Structure formats: structure tokens, C-alpha cells
C-alpha positions as a Python dict, from the first residue, in 0.01 Angstrom:
ca = {
    (1, 'X'): (0, 0, 0),
    (2, 'X'): (107, 362, -56),
    (3, 'X'): (309, 520, 226),
    (4, 'X'): (251, 856, 387),
    (5, 'X'): (550, 1094, 424),
    (6, 'X'): (600, 1004, 793),
    (7, 'X'): (562, 628, 727),
    (8, 'X'): (816, 642, 442),
    (9, 'X'): (1062, 830, 658),
    (10, 'X'): (1023, 588, 940),
    (11, 'X'): (1059, 274, 715),
    (12, 'X'): (1384, 420, 572),
    (13, 'X'): (1527, 531, 908),
    (14, 'X'): (1437, 238, 1119),
    (15, 'X'): (1397, -52, 876),
    (16, 'X'): (1544, -62, 527),
    (17, 'X'): (1852, 158, 559),
    (18, 'X'): (1984, -27, 867),
    (19, 'X'): (1925, -357, 692),
    (20, 'X'): (2125, -241, 389),
    (21, 'X'): (2404, -123, 609),
    (22, 'X'): (2414, -455, 795),
    (23, 'X'): (2461, -626, 455),
    (24, 'X'): (2732, -387, 342),
    (25, 'X'): (3046, -561, 492),
    (26, 'X'): (2951, -894, 341),
    (27, 'X'): (2869, -746, -1),
    (28, 'X'): (3197, -541, 6),
    (29, 'X'): (3391, -854, 68),
    (30, 'X'): (3222, -1021, -218),
    (31, 'X'): (3293, -730, -446),
    (32, 'X'): (3667, -738, -355),
    (33, 'X'): (3695, -1108, -431),
    (34, 'X'): (3492, -1084, -754),
    (35, 'X'): (3749, -834, -893),
    (36, 'X'): (4113, -826, -787),
    (37, 'X'): (4126, -663, -443),
    (38, 'X'): (4147, -981, -250),
    (39, 'X'): (4246, -1033, 113),
    (40, 'X'): (4618, -1070, 145),
    (41, 'X'): (4774, -1412, 197),
    (42, 'X'): (4919, -1477, 546),
    (43, 'X'): (5270, -1327, 588),
    (44, 'X'): (5538, -1388, 858),
    (45, 'X'): (5534, -1143, 1145),
    (46, 'X'): (5759, -838, 1085),
    (47, 'X'): (5752, -890, 705),
    (48, 'X'): (5987, -689, 503),
    (49, 'X'): (5886, -471, 213),
    (50, 'X'): (6006, -750, -21),
    (51, 'X'): (5755, -992, 134),
    (52, 'X'): (5488, -730, 90),
    (53, 'X'): (5570, -699, -275),
    (54, 'X'): (5536, -1074, -321),
    (55, 'X'): (5183, -1075, -171),
    (56, 'X'): (5093, -820, -439),
    (57, 'X'): (5211, -1064, -705),
    (58, 'X'): (5018, -1359, -558),
    (59, 'X'): (4674, -1236, -640),
    (60, 'X'): (4479, -1398, -939),
    (61, 'X'): (4118, -1309, -1005),
    (62, 'X'): (4003, -1666, -1004),
    (63, 'X'): (3640, -1598, -900),
    (64, 'X'): (3596, -1325, -1157),
    (65, 'X'): (3693, -1582, -1413),
    (66, 'X'): (3435, -1832, -1275),
    (67, 'X'): (3164, -1567, -1302),
    (68, 'X'): (3275, -1465, -1653),
    (69, 'X'): (3249, -1825, -1775),
    (70, 'X'): (2879, -1818, -1706),
    (71, 'X'): (2804, -1449, -1782),
    (72, 'X'): (2949, -1479, -2129),
    (73, 'X'): (2683, -1746, -2218),
    (74, 'X'): (2396, -1517, -2112),
    (75, 'X'): (2262, -1281, -2387),
    (76, 'X'): (1897, -1210, -2434),
    (77, 'X'): (1822, -1160, -2805),
    (78, 'X'): (1436, -1143, -2828),
    (79, 'X'): (1107, -1170, -2652),
    (80, 'X'): (836, -1379, -2828),
    (81, 'X'): (539, -1603, -2764),
    (82, 'X'): (583, -1965, -2836),
    (83, 'X'): (581, -2047, -3208),
    (84, 'X'): (590, -1672, -3303),
    (85, 'X'): (868, -1545, -3516),
    (86, 'X'): (814, -1176, -3434),
    (87, 'X'): (907, -1008, -3105),
    (88, 'X'): (632, -883, -2887),
    (89, 'X'): (552, -512, -2858),
    (90, 'X'): (737, -475, -2526),
    (91, 'X'): (1072, -559, -2697),
    (92, 'X'): (1088, -208, -2831),
    (93, 'X'): (1129, -75, -2478),
    (94, 'X'): (1413, -313, -2413),
    (95, 'X'): (1589, -180, -2723),
    (96, 'X'): (1510, 188, -2646),
    (97, 'X'): (1660, 148, -2290),
    (98, 'X'): (1984, -15, -2435),
    (99, 'X'): (1916, -321, -2236),
    (100, 'X'): (2127, -521, -2471),
    (101, 'X'): (2426, -375, -2289),
    (102, 'X'): (2273, -314, -1947),
    (103, 'X'): (2160, -684, -1915),
    (104, 'X'): (2531, -791, -1870),
    (105, 'X'): (2565, -584, -1556),
    (106, 'X'): (2241, -730, -1417),
    (107, 'X'): (2365, -1082, -1489),
    (108, 'X'): (2714, -1031, -1346),
    (109, 'X'): (2583, -870, -1021),
    (110, 'X'): (2331, -1156, -970),
    (111, 'X'): (2610, -1408, -1032),
    (112, 'X'): (2858, -1236, -800),
    (113, 'X'): (2627, -1141, -513),
    (114, 'X'): (2350, -1402, -558),
    (115, 'X'): (2095, -1131, -649),
    (116, 'X'): (2055, -797, -831),
    (117, 'X'): (1764, -572, -938),
    (118, 'X'): (1592, -415, -1227),
    (119, 'X'): (1386, -106, -1196),
    (120, 'X'): (1120, 33, -1429),
    (121, 'X'): (968, 380, -1401),
    (122, 'X'): (763, 621, -1628),
    (123, 'X'): (992, 871, -1805),
    (124, 'X'): (984, 1124, -2085),
    (125, 'X'): (1176, 1070, -2417),
    (126, 'X'): (1337, 1361, -2608),
    (127, 'X'): (1020, 1415, -2804),
    (128, 'X'): (820, 1458, -2482),
    (129, 'X'): (647, 1120, -2502),
    (130, 'X'): (584, 907, -2192),
    (131, 'X'): (802, 588, -2201),
    (132, 'X'): (927, 321, -1968),
    (133, 'X'): (1279, 382, -1825),
    (134, 'X'): (1451, 53, -1739),
    (135, 'X'): (1785, 1, -1559),
    (136, 'X'): (1973, -232, -1331),
    (137, 'X'): (2073, -167, -966),
    (138, 'X'): (2341, -331, -768),
    (139, 'X'): (2240, -503, -443),
    (140, 'X'): (2514, -294, -270),
    (141, 'X'): (2275, 7, -334),
    (142, 'X'): (1932, -150, -304),
    (143, 'X'): (1734, -358, -52),
    (144, 'X'): (1371, -485, -54),
    (145, 'X'): (1098, -574, 185),
    (146, 'X'): (896, -881, 107),
    (147, 'X'): (587, -1053, 227),
    (148, 'X'): (731, -1394, 115),
    (149, 'X'): (1088, -1344, -2),
    (150, 'X'): (1096, -1697, -159),
    (151, 'X'): (763, -1672, -356),
    (152, 'X'): (667, -1315, -434),
    (153, 'X'): (722, -1173, -785),
    (154, 'X'): (704, -812, -666),
    (155, 'X'): (834, -661, -328),
    (156, 'X'): (630, -457, -91),
    (157, 'X'): (887, -180, -79),
    (158, 'X'): (1233, -112, -213),
    (159, 'X'): (1509, 135, -108),
    (160, 'X'): (1767, 264, -349),
    (161, 'X'): (2068, 457, -226),
    (162, 'X'): (2343, 675, -365),
    (163, 'X'): (2623, 827, -156),
    (164, 'X'): (2660, 1206, -231),
    (165, 'X'): (2821, 1507, -76),
    (166, 'X'): (2588, 1801, 7),
    (167, 'X'): (2727, 2123, 137),
    (168, 'X'): (3061, 1930, 205),
    (169, 'X'): (2876, 1667, 418),
    (170, 'X'): (2864, 1302, 324),
    (171, 'X'): (2506, 1202, 285),
    (172, 'X'): (2282, 939, 118),
    (173, 'X'): (2037, 1035, -154),
    (174, 'X'): (1771, 762, -130),
    (175, 'X'): (1456, 673, -320),
    (176, 'X'): (1181, 462, -150),
    (177, 'X'): (949, 273, -394),
    (178, 'X'): (604, 162, -288),
    (179, 'X'): (301, 53, -500),
    (180, 'X'): (206, 412, -591),
    (181, 'X'): (492, 649, -533),
    (182, 'X'): (873, 701, -537),
    (183, 'X'): (973, 902, -229),
    (184, 'X'): (1303, 1096, -244),
    (185, 'X'): (1497, 1188, 68),
    (186, 'X'): (1843, 1283, 187),
    (187, 'X'): (1989, 1120, 500),
    (188, 'X'): (2270, 1269, 703),
    (189, 'X'): (2509, 984, 791),
    (190, 'X'): (2666, 1193, 1071),
    (191, 'X'): (2345, 1246, 1266),
    (192, 'X'): (2212, 906, 1331),
    (193, 'X'): (2018, 870, 1005),
    (194, 'X'): (1853, 1207, 1011),
    (195, 'X'): (1595, 1202, 728),
    (196, 'X'): (1518, 1507, 510),
    (197, 'X'): (1214, 1449, 291),
    (198, 'X'): (1253, 1608, -53),
    (199, 'X'): (948, 1505, -250),
    (200, 'X'): (754, 1229, -419),
    (201, 'X'): (677, 1113, -775),
    (202, 'X'): (360, 924, -855),
    (203, 'X'): (407, 621, -1078),
    (204, 'X'): (51, 471, -1017),
    (205, 'X'): (143, 119, -1117),
    (206, 'X'): (-30, -48, -830),
    (207, 'X'): (300, -250, -747),
    (208, 'X'): (654, -172, -638),
    (209, 'X'): (831, -139, -977),
    (210, 'X'): (1142, -342, -887),
    (211, 'X'): (1228, -685, -1028),
    (212, 'X'): (1473, -916, -844),
    (213, 'X'): (1721, -1144, -1035),
    (214, 'X'): (1834, -1447, -834),
    (215, 'X'): (2130, -1684, -894),
    (216, 'X'): (2001, -1982, -694),
    (217, 'X'): (1685, -1903, -501),
    (218, 'X'): (1580, -2172, -254),
    (219, 'X'): (1246, -2210, -73),
    (220, 'X'): (1364, -2007, 222),
    (221, 'X'): (1443, -1699, 15),
    (222, 'X'): (1829, -1750, 15),
    (223, 'X'): (2023, -1698, -306),
    (224, 'X'): (2402, -1753, -283),
    (225, 'X'): (2619, -1614, -553),
    (226, 'X'): (2925, -1774, -727),
    (227, 'X'): (3184, -1585, -526),
    (228, 'X'): (3121, -1620, -156),
    (229, 'X'): (3103, -2005, -125),
    (230, 'X'): (3427, -2035, -317),
    (231, 'X'): (3643, -1775, -138),
    (232, 'X'): (3818, -2033, 75),
    (233, 'X'): (3930, -2225, -230),
    (234, 'X'): (4049, -1906, -401),
    (235, 'X'): (4233, -1797, -88),
    (236, 'X'): (4407, -2138, -76),
    (237, 'X'): (4531, -2086, -442),
    (238, 'X'): (4654, -1735, -353),
    (239, 'X'): (4832, -1868, -40),
    (240, 'X'): (5000, -2140, -237),
    (241, 'X'): (5108, -1888, -506),
    (242, 'X'): (5253, -1667, -232),
    (243, 'X'): (5439, -1957, -69),
    (244, 'X'): (5586, -2057, -409),
    (245, 'X'): (5693, -1696, -474),
    (246, 'X'): (5871, -1683, -135),
    (247, 'X'): (6045, -2014, -203),
    (248, 'X'): (6132, -1898, -552),
    (249, 'X'): (6276, -1573, -422),
    (250, 'X'): (6463, -1690, -119),
    (251, 'X'): (6520, -2071, -120),
    (252, 'X'): (6542, -2189, -483),
    (253, 'X'): (6924, -2153, -494),
    (254, 'X'): (7191, -2410, -418),
    (255, 'X'): (7399, -2294, -109),
    (256, 'X'): (7763, -2390, -112),
    (257, 'X'): (7937, -2472, 212),
    (258, 'X'): (8300, -2509, 344),
    (259, 'X'): (8354, -2693, 674),
    (260, 'X'): (8689, -2720, 863),
    (261, 'X'): (8852, -2413, 714),
    (262, 'X'): (9025, -2184, 959),
    (263, 'X'): (8844, -1858, 1040),
    (264, 'X'): (9035, -1567, 865),
    (265, 'X'): (9180, -1294, 1082),
    (266, 'X'): (9019, -954, 1104),
    (267, 'X'): (9267, -805, 856),
    (268, 'X'): (9229, -1102, 617),
    (269, 'X'): (8857, -1088, 644),
    (270, 'X'): (8856, -719, 542),
    (271, 'X'): (9043, -804, 225),
    (272, 'X'): (8846, -1123, 160),
    (273, 'X'): (8645, -1114, -156),
    (274, 'X'): (8343, -1336, -232),
    (275, 'X'): (8465, -1653, -409),
    (276, 'X'): (8383, -1644, -772),
    (277, 'X'): (8427, -1973, -942),
    (278, 'X'): (8461, -2036, -1321),
    (279, 'X'): (8377, -2370, -1479),
    (280, 'X'): (8743, -2486, -1484),
    (281, 'X'): (8820, -2375, -1128),
    (282, 'X'): (8911, -2618, -846),
    (283, 'X'): (8874, -2570, -468),
    (284, 'X'): (9184, -2675, -261),
    (285, 'X'): (9236, -2655, 101),
    (286, 'X'): (9559, -2714, 293),
    (287, 'X'): (9380, -2860, 601),
    (288, 'X'): (9280, -3218, 536),
    (289, 'X'): (8973, -3177, 760),
    (290, 'X'): (8823, -2910, 530),
    (291, 'X'): (8510, -3034, 357),
    (292, 'X'): (8328, -2878, 63),
    (293, 'X'): (7951, -2936, 19),
    (294, 'X'): (7618, -2766, -72),
    (295, 'X'): (7267, -2726, 66),
    (296, 'X'): (7001, -2828, -197),
    (297, 'X'): (6750, -2571, -326),
    (298, 'X'): (6384, -2612, -228),
    (299, 'X'): (6204, -2773, -514),
    (300, 'X'): (5917, -2563, -668),
    (301, 'X'): (5731, -2855, -818),
    (302, 'X'): (5527, -2952, -505),
    (303, 'X'): (5398, -2592, -485),
    (304, 'X'): (5300, -2599, -860),
    (305, 'X'): (5121, -2934, -809),
    (306, 'X'): (4939, -2814, -504),
    (307, 'X'): (4815, -2503, -691),
    (308, 'X'): (4689, -2710, -985),
    (309, 'X'): (4509, -2944, -741),
    (310, 'X'): (4335, -2645, -574),
    (311, 'X'): (4244, -2510, -921),
    (312, 'X'): (4088, -2847, -1018),
    (313, 'X'): (3888, -2827, -689),
    (314, 'X'): (3761, -2486, -791),
    (315, 'X'): (3670, -2609, -1132),
    (316, 'X'): (3478, -2911, -986),
    (317, 'X'): (3283, -2705, -734),
    (318, 'X'): (3189, -2437, -972),
    (319, 'X'): (3127, -2654, -1278),
    (320, 'X'): (3373, -2445, -1477),
    (321, 'X'): (3561, -2640, -1749),
    (322, 'X'): (3910, -2715, -1623),
    (323, 'X'): (4080, -2603, -1939),
    (324, 'X'): (3925, -2250, -1878),
    (325, 'X'): (4123, -2223, -1548),
    (326, 'X'): (4428, -2434, -1624),
    (327, 'X'): (4473, -2298, -1981),
    (328, 'X'): (4563, -2641, -2105),
    (329, 'X'): (4432, -2854, -2381),
    (330, 'X'): (4576, -3155, -2557),
    (331, 'X'): (4415, -3239, -2884),
    (332, 'X'): (4075, -3286, -2742),
    (333, 'X'): (3811, -3427, -2976),
    (334, 'X'): (3478, -3248, -3028),
    (335, 'X'): (3311, -3512, -2813),
    (336, 'X'): (3569, -3465, -2532),
    (337, 'X'): (3538, -3095, -2551),
    (338, 'X'): (3160, -3110, -2528),
    (339, 'X'): (3183, -3341, -2229),
    (340, 'X'): (3420, -3104, -2052),
    (341, 'X'): (3177, -2814, -2099),
    (342, 'X'): (2865, -3012, -2003),
    (343, 'X'): (2863, -2900, -1643),
    (344, 'X'): (2905, -2528, -1733),
    (345, 'X'): (2619, -2552, -1994),
    (346, 'X'): (2384, -2721, -1742),
    (347, 'X'): (2462, -2445, -1493),
    (348, 'X'): (2415, -2177, -1751),
    (349, 'X'): (2075, -2333, -1846),
    (350, 'X'): (1964, -2298, -1478),
    (351, 'X'): (2067, -1933, -1476),
    (352, 'X'): (1877, -1873, -1803),
    (353, 'X'): (1568, -2011, -1647),
    (354, 'X'): (1590, -1789, -1342),
    (355, 'X'): (1704, -1471, -1508),
    (356, 'X'): (1472, -1525, -1793),
    (357, 'X'): (1164, -1514, -1565),
    (358, 'X'): (1295, -1195, -1421),
    (359, 'X'): (1355, -1034, -1763),
    (360, 'X'): (997, -1135, -1861),
    (361, 'X'): (867, -958, -1546),
    (362, 'X'): (1066, -646, -1636),
    (363, 'X'): (933, -652, -1997),
    (364, 'X'): (576, -696, -1873),
    (365, 'X'): (637, -409, -1633),
    (366, 'X'): (761, -196, -1924),
    (367, 'X'): (432, -272, -2109),
    (368, 'X'): (229, -168, -1807),
    (369, 'X'): (420, 159, -1778),
    (370, 'X'): (354, 222, -2146),
    (371, 'X'): (-24, 164, -2113),
    (372, 'X'): (-13, -167, -2298),
    (373, 'X'): (-262, -366, -2087),
    (374, 'X'): (-261, -654, -2315),
    (375, 'X'): (123, -690, -2301),
    (376, 'X'): (113, -665, -1920),
    (377, 'X'): (-144, -943, -1884),
    (378, 'X'): (6, -1165, -2156),
    (379, 'X'): (204, -1435, -1960),
    (380, 'X'): (301, -1627, -2272),
    (381, 'X'): (597, -1423, -2372),
    (382, 'X'): (940, -1593, -2342),
    (383, 'X'): (1292, -1424, -2365),
    (384, 'X'): (1506, -1579, -2641),
    (385, 'X'): (1871, -1651, -2535),
    (386, 'X'): (2139, -1623, -2808),
    (387, 'X'): (2324, -1945, -2884),
    (388, 'X'): (2683, -1861, -2813),
    (389, 'X'): (2843, -2214, -2822),
    (390, 'X'): (3145, -2234, -3042),
    (391, 'X'): (3076, -2452, -3344),
    (392, 'X'): (3202, -2442, -3693),
    (393, 'X'): (2969, -2347, -3985),
    (394, 'X'): (3019, -2682, -4142),
    (395, 'X'): (2904, -2868, -3818),
    (396, 'X'): (2599, -2637, -3779),
    (397, 'X'): (2501, -2665, -4141),
    (398, 'X'): (2522, -3038, -4134),
    (399, 'X'): (2308, -3065, -3813),
    (400, 'X'): (2057, -2811, -3927),
    (401, 'X'): (2032, -2965, -4268),
    (402, 'X'): (1944, -3305, -4107),
    (403, 'X'): (1682, -3149, -3891),
    (404, 'X'): (1520, -2988, -4199),
    (405, 'X'): (1534, -3304, -4420),
    (406, 'X'): (1483, -3587, -4170),
    (407, 'X'): (1251, -3417, -3926),
    (408, 'X'): (1082, -3172, -4162),
    (409, 'X'): (1159, -2876, -3931),
    (410, 'X'): (1078, -2550, -4112),
    (411, 'X'): (1404, -2383, -4224),
    (412, 'X'): (1288, -2049, -4099),
    (413, 'X'): (1298, -2178, -3740),
    (414, 'X'): (1648, -2326, -3797),
    (415, 'X'): (1788, -1987, -3901),
    (416, 'X'): (1791, -1879, -3539),
    (417, 'X'): (2030, -2168, -3460),
    (418, 'X'): (2293, -2053, -3706),
    (419, 'X'): (2612, -1948, -3514),
    (420, 'X'): (2650, -1579, -3488),
    (421, 'X'): (2295, -1494, -3610),
    (422, 'X'): (2069, -1265, -3413),
    (423, 'X'): (1719, -1175, -3462),
    (424, 'X'): (1811, -898, -3712),
    (425, 'X'): (1992, -1147, -3921),
    (426, 'X'): (1690, -1384, -3919),
    (427, 'X'): (1459, -1107, -4033),
    (428, 'X'): (1702, -991, -4303),
    (429, 'X'): (1715, -1352, -4436),
    (430, 'X'): (1336, -1369, -4445),
    (431, 'X'): (1317, -1042, -4638),
    (432, 'X'): (1594, -1160, -4879),
    (433, 'X'): (1408, -1485, -4956),
    (434, 'X'): (1071, -1328, -4992),
    (435, 'X'): (1219, -1057, -5235),
    (436, 'X'): (1377, -1334, -5442),
    (437, 'X'): (1731, -1225, -5369),
    (438, 'X'): (1847, -1571, -5399),
    (439, 'X'): (2008, -1847, -5185),
    (440, 'X'): (2363, -1737, -5262),
    (441, 'X'): (2304, -1398, -5097),
    (442, 'X'): (2182, -1585, -4798),
    (443, 'X'): (2487, -1811, -4788),
    (444, 'X'): (2703, -1497, -4813),
    (445, 'X'): (2519, -1348, -4506),
    (446, 'X'): (2577, -1670, -4312),
    (447, 'X'): (2947, -1664, -4393),
    (448, 'X'): (2983, -1307, -4277),
    (449, 'X'): (2805, -1383, -3954),
    (450, 'X'): (3024, -1684, -3882),
    (451, 'X'): (3340, -1480, -3945),
    (452, 'X'): (3227, -1236, -3679),
    (453, 'X'): (3171, -1491, -3411),
    (454, 'X'): (3427, -1487, -3137),
    (455, 'X'): (3483, -1809, -2942),
    (456, 'X'): (3300, -1782, -2605),
    (457, 'X'): (3458, -1865, -2270),
    (458, 'X'): (3801, -1743, -2127),
    (459, 'X'): (4129, -1858, -2259),
    (460, 'X'): (4000, -2110, -2513),
    (461, 'X'): (4314, -2053, -2726),
    (462, 'X'): (4554, -2183, -2465),
    (463, 'X'): (4716, -2525, -2460),
    (464, 'X'): (4576, -2781, -2206),
    (465, 'X'): (4562, -3120, -2060),
}
């Protein structure tokens, strides 16, 4: 229900803002590990600057790579009813709001933190027309209140924050969304959440215009991300890398020893130079008790094997293809490569199901904002995910040709499965065929699309096991 000014101020000051602040340390930790600002490996007490420098070299953004391996498979390319070949009317608002680009930030935030948000509000375009305005919001800046966090499509209320400076004082600029209004306020951080009410905008949608995207939502409303559960493994990898760097820097050299030689006098020691041996030099001592020897270097191979073992643990737990993380391939057949990527593809399919429902809610919300009541009520629309798997044109043509000939699948439906083709390419192909431009022109378009496809997934060009 719509909130009065005093109720809105109280909900922000006593409820939603303290909740968001209580989540901040955990979300900030996830943010650091999802990028490259990890917690430092353990160092000896009274570490020298040289040790500190080695810790800076021991970081590798493994968890960012885990997130990227999934995020790069997620690209919404259309919004249609089942069996339709044309996008629904709400798709124009997706395009007008540049969601082709914005969707990646929404996906990555949901993968990193476990959830993220999309917001839709009425706005005005440059021509003065009323249009939906869609955007994504990080969970570090937004918190929602739910009646049933596990089951509800729309929250009761949502708070969005932005840190600002006003008159030289650090404050929050906040927006509180309810089912009728967006309340705007400033909150002084130095005075115990003192709230200054600025104004209100009526959206009149009858619901809180915020959509939640979840990574793995369970029946208790929990949704862990890809980063937090795997921080211990990533920390092990960084610690092993640091230990190996320490050994490489300080203990990977053979130490030569001489025992039984008389201690030089003070005057002799002052003139003594470090012994520099050439290949043909011999060491000779007058005292028969003198013994020459050496202390072996600490081997690096155990550290390298330990690191590889930890990386394989990370690959198994996160369902990331091992060759993405190890950067190693050894003449894998197409079948072996497909098997190696099966876990990641299954995981990506689950994320497409979850994120797809949220995208559909956001598109329906945009239709409601635009006054398209039929589009708002139509629950049959499905977002279309672009096929980004790396396949050769020959393989695809052979498979699609068999589907058309042996199963009598209409070729127009198969055009969407051609590697590198998006909905614009499909529409162009239909127009070319309808206008009698010929099959050769269509084949030329297919070849151009294939040439522009970049292999998905990190580091697929490296050599591997």
C-alpha cells in the first residue's frame, strides 16, 4: 500500500537503511573477491617490504573468471510468444533503454552477489512522449522488503541509495519505492540517520516497480552467488602462489658450504672477496679436515602441483571447464570438449531459467508503464537466449540440414540456430528470400556472420591437458 510521508521516513530510517548497512560488509567482501582486491595471504610477522611486494604478485582473479565463464553465455536476443517469429511489442522498450548492454551488468551482479535488481519507471523521451525507463541496480545500493521473499514476484517496498556530498557533508540520496509513489530523501550519515524529505513522484502502477534477479533462489528466500562460497578455495590458491613466490625468491638456490677451514683474521677478512668460481676452477684446502659441500634448493614442483590441485577443486565445485582455468588442452576431440563443458552448460541453463523469468517480469512491467494492458497481462512471452556455443559453420550446417530434411523442421525456425546470427539477421534472411534475392546472397550473409563470431569462454586458445 502507498506510504505517507511520515511512514516513508520511518521505514527508511528504522528498517530498510539499517538492513542495507548490515549487509554492506559482506557485499563489500564479495565485491573485492569478484574483482582483484583480495584479502592478502598470510605473511610472517615483521614482514619486510620484499615480502609485501610478493603478496601483491600472488593475487589472481579466479572468482571473476568463474563468473565470466557463465556470464558470457547469457545474452537475451528477443522476446516472443511460443511459435511466433516476431518479437512482442514490449521488446521495443528493451531496445530503447539499451538493455542489450545493461543486461550484462544485471547478470554479473546476480552471479557475483546472488541477486541484483531491475527498476522500471515512467519517463519522458526527447520528443516529450511518456516511455518506460529501465535500468539495473546493484544489491550494494538496493534492499527490498517482502511479504514472502521466496515466492513473491514483486516486493512490498524497495530502497535505492546513492552516496553524495551535500554542502561538504557526506550523505545518502535515497529513493523509496512503494506501489504508488517514489519518495526521495536525503539522509545525513553523521547524525544518526537524520532524514530530510525532498518530494514524491507518482508512478501509479499498483505495484513496487522493482524486479529481483536471483542466482540460486531456494524455498527459504536465500540466493548465494558464485563468489562467496568459493572464497576459501581461491584463498588457498593465492596462499600457495605466495608460498611458491617466497621459495622461488629466497630458497630456490643451491647454497655452497665449506667446513673445517680456519677462520680468517680480521685483517684477512677485510680483504676477503666473495669466491667467484669459473667452470674450470678447483677448490683446494691445505687442511685435510676441510670439506666442501652444498645445501640443496627447495623444489618448486610440489607448490605447482598443489596449486593445480586447488584449481581443479575450484573447477569441480563451480562446474567451470578445467581448461578454462588451467589454460591447457591436448588435442581434445569435439566429443571430449563437449563433455568437458557439459557442467557449465547445465549451470548456464539453470541461470537462463531464473534470469529469464525476471527479464520477462521487467518486460511486462515496461508494457504496463507504456499503457499496453494486453502486453502486461500476456504471460506467454518468453525471452530468447542467443546461442553462443562455439561451433564451425560446417558442423552447424550439417546438423541443421538433417533437422530440416529428416524431421521436416521449417528452415525459417532453424535460421535462429545459425552460429553468430541474431534476430536482425533472421529478419534480413526472411526479407531476402521473400524478395527473391536468392540463396547465394543468404549463404554470403551466413559466412559473414560466422566470421564475426568470437569463441566464447575465457582462454580457449591456450594449450591444455
